[in-house]
C-alpha positions in Angstrom: 47.2 137.2 172.2 47.9 137.9 176.0 49.3 134.6 177.0 47.6 131.6 178.6 44.7 132.3 180.9 45.1 131.6 184.6 42.4 129.9 186.5 41.6 130.1 190.3 39.5 128.0 192.6 36.0 129.4 193.3 36.8 130.2 196.9 39.6 132.6 196.1 39.0 136.2 197.1 38.3 138.5 194.2 41.4 140.2 192.9 42.8 142.0 189.9 45.9 140.7 188.2 48.8 143.2 187.6 50.8 142.0 184.6 54.2 143.6 183.9 54.7 143.9 180.2 58.5 144.4 180.7 59.5 141.4 182.8 56.3 139.3 182.8 55.8 139.3 186.5 52.2 138.8 187.6 50.9 140.0 191.0 47.5 140.8 192.3 45.6 143.3 194.4 42.1 143.0 196.0 39.3 143.8 193.6 38.1 146.5 196.0 41.1 148.5 194.8 39.0 149.4 191.8 36.0 150.5 193.9 36.2 154.2 192.8 36.5 153.2 189.2 33.4 150.8 189.5 31.5 153.7 191.2 32.5 156.1 188.4 31.3 153.7 185.7 28.0 153.3 187.5 27.5 157.0 188.0 28.6 158.2 184.6 27.5 155.4 182.3 25.0 153.3 184.3 27.4 150.4 183.8 27.9 147.7 186.4 31.5 146.7 186.1 32.6 143.1 186.9 36.2 143.3 188.1 36.3 139.6 188.9 38.0 138.9 185.6 40.3 141.9 185.2 44.0 142.0 184.4 45.9 145.3 184.1 49.0 145.6 182.0 51.8 148.0 182.7 55.1 147.9 184.5 55.8 146.5 188.0 57.5 148.6 190.6 60.9 146.9 190.1 60.8 147.7 186.3 59.7 151.3 187.0 62.6 151.7 189.4 65.1 150.2 186.9 63.8 152.7 184.3 64.6 155.6 186.6 68.2 154.4 186.8 68.7 154.4 183.1 
């Protein structure tokens, strides 16, 4: 229900996909951007989070900016 999966070669640096639900753009940030979230899950829930297969949905910067102009 979230579109076709995207596959990467094994030697690709770990990253998190950022998927814009408005325009469909997909970008990425290094997985260590989620370091504080991973630490929080470990501390509060004892849960080891695997961010190697994460995509976050929301709005890209361009769409957010366009919404400000409306």
